[in-house]
C-alpha positions as CSV (number, residue, x, y, z in Angstrom):
1,M,97.9,106.9,89.9
2,S,100.9,105.7,91.7
3,K,100.8,104.6,95.5
4,N,104.3,105.7,95.7
5,P,104.3,109.6,96.5
6,R,107.8,110.1,95.2
7,Y,106.8,108.6,91.9
8,N,105.1,111.2,89.8
9,K,106.0,110.7,86.0
10,F,103.6,108.8,83.8
11,V,103.4,107.9,80.0
12,A,100.5,107.6,78.2
13,K,100.6,105.5,75.2
14,A,98.0,105.7,72.2
15,T,98.3,103.4,69.0
16,W,96.8,103.7,65.6
17,D,96.8,100.4,63.8
18,I,95.3,101.4,60.5
19,G,94.6,98.6,58.4
20,V,93.9,96.3,61.1
21,S,91.4,98.4,62.8
22,G,90.2,99.5,59.7
23,T,90.9,102.4,57.4
24,L,90.6,106.1,58.3
25,T,88.0,107.4,55.9
26,A,88.2,110.1,53.4
27,G,87.6,113.8,54.7
28,A,88.8,115.7,57.5
29,A,88.2,114.2,61.2
30,S,89.8,113.6,64.3
31,H,90.4,109.8,65.5
32,S,90.7,108.2,68.8
33,A,93.5,105.8,69.2
34,S,92.4,102.3,67.8
35,S,93.8,100.8,71.0
36,G,91.0,102.7,72.7
37,S,90.5,106.3,73.9
38,V,93.5,107.5,75.7
39,Y,93.3,110.6,78.1
40,I,96.0,112.9,79.7
41,P,94.2,114.0,83.3
42,D,93.5,117.5,84.6
43,G,96.3,119.1,86.1
44,A,98.9,117.3,83.9
45,L,102.1,119.3,83.0
46,I,103.1,117.6,79.6
47,T,107.0,117.4,79.4
48,K,107.7,115.3,76.5
49,A,106.1,113.7,73.6
50,Y,107.3,111.6,70.8
51,Y,106.1,108.4,68.5
52,H,107.3,105.4,67.0
53,V,105.9,104.3,63.5
54,E,106.1,100.5,63.1
55,T,104.8,100.5,59.5
56,T,105.0,103.5,57.3
57,V,101.8,105.5,57.1
58,G,100.1,105.7,53.6
59,D,96.8,107.0,51.9
60,D,94.7,105.4,49.1
61,G,96.5,107.9,46.6
62,D,99.7,109.9,46.5
63,D,100.4,110.2,50.1
64,S,99.4,114.1,50.3
65,T,97.0,113.6,53.1
66,T,97.8,115.6,56.1
67,L,98.1,114.3,59.5
68,A,98.4,115.9,62.9
69,L,98.9,114.6,66.4
70,G,97.6,116.4,69.4
71,Y,94.8,116.2,71.8
72,T,91.3,117.5,72.2
73,G,91.3,121.4,71.7
74,A,94.7,121.2,70.4
75,T,95.0,119.0,67.5
76,G,98.4,119.9,66.3
77,A,100.0,120.3,69.7
78,F,102.7,117.4,69.2
79,V,103.0,117.4,65.3
80,A,101.2,119.9,63.2
81,A,99.3,119.1,60.1
82,I,102.1,117.8,57.7
83,A,101.7,115.5,54.6
84,I,102.6,112.0,54.6
85,S,104.9,112.4,51.7
86,D,106.7,115.5,53.4
87,A,110.4,115.4,52.7
88,S,111.1,115.0,56.6
89,N,109.6,111.8,56.5
90,V,107.7,112.1,59.9
91,Y,105.4,109.0,59.0
92,D,108.0,106.8,57.7
93,A,109.1,103.9,60.0
94,G,111.2,104.7,63.0
95,S,111.1,107.0,65.9
96,H,110.2,110.7,65.7
97,G,110.5,113.6,68.2
98,T,107.4,116.1,68.7
99,L,107.0,119.8,69.2
100,V,107.0,119.2,73.0
101,G,110.2,118.3,74.7
102,M,112.2,119.6,71.7
103,G,114.0,122.3,73.2
104,A,116.6,120.1,75.0
105,A,117.5,118.6,71.6
106,L,118.4,122.1,70.2
107,G,121.5,122.3,72.4
108,A,123.8,125.0,73.0
109,D,124.6,127.5,70.4
110,A,125.8,131.2,70.0
111,A,122.3,132.5,71.3
112,H,121.7,129.7,73.9
113,D,125.4,128.8,75.4
114,T,124.3,128.2,79.0
115,A,122.8,125.0,80.2
116,L,120.2,127.5,81.9
117,E,119.0,128.6,78.5
118,V,118.7,125.4,76.8
119,I,116.4,124.3,79.9
120,A,114.5,127.6,79.4
121,L,113.9,126.4,75.8
122,N,112.6,123.1,76.7
123,A,110.3,124.3,79.7
124,A,108.7,126.7,77.1
125,T,107.5,123.8,75.0
126,M,105.8,122.1,78.0
127,V,102.1,122.1,78.2
128,A,99.8,122.6,81.3
129,L,96.4,120.9,81.1
130,T,93.5,122.6,83.1
131,D,91.1,119.8,81.9
132,R,91.3,116.2,80.7
133,K,92.2,115.9,77.1
134,E,92.0,112.9,74.7
135,L,94.9,112.0,72.6
136,L,94.0,112.5,68.6
137,L,94.8,111.8,65.1
138,T,93.3,114.3,63.0
139,K,93.6,114.1,59.0
140,A,92.7,116.6,56.4
141,N,92.4,115.9,52.6
142,D,89.7,113.6,50.5
143,H,92.0,110.6,50.7
144,A,91.4,107.6,53.0
145,I,94.4,106.5,55.2
146,D,94.7,102.9,54.5
147,A,98.1,101.6,56.0
148,G,100.4,102.4,58.9
149,K,100.9,101.5,62.6
150,F,102.5,104.0,65.2
151,H,102.4,104.7,68.8
152,L,102.2,108.1,70.4
153,F,104.1,108.3,73.8
154,V,103.0,111.3,76.0
155,E,105.1,112.1,79.5
156,Y,103.8,113.8,82.1
157,V,103.5,114.9,85.6
158,Q,100.9,115.5,87.9
159,T,101.3,119.2,89.3
160,G,98.4,118.9,91.9
161,D,96.8,122.2,90.3
162,L,93.5,121.0,89.3
163,A,90.8,123.2,87.4
């Protein structure tokens, strides 16, 4: 926690460095960050999440393995289970957005033409936590994940609303 009471924004960073820290074995399972377990505290309001892929993620076969990014109890909260080879290239090198904080990126359109309406879209994607949650990478399918390095960044503020 910050000692400055005016500063209340935090960013948690979890890193998965597959290949260096070992492969993620075949079969469905959730995995803690290879950088060590990363937790978002009780009372946090997650306002935005995004990730940066340094090295494209791959499995030991045809990149059909599905991956999801989330936290304990909501493994697809940031990125739902999507195949590595999905046409949207969500696990290719580069920066990527998630389901949280996407409302502001939608911008005004015919159905949402005021700033307040766009703000409401963004607020609807925020997540309030009632207990501590660990950031997780969850995989399905029968292939091992044998390559890739990426960082998940989760921005949050402490609401003081503790369970």
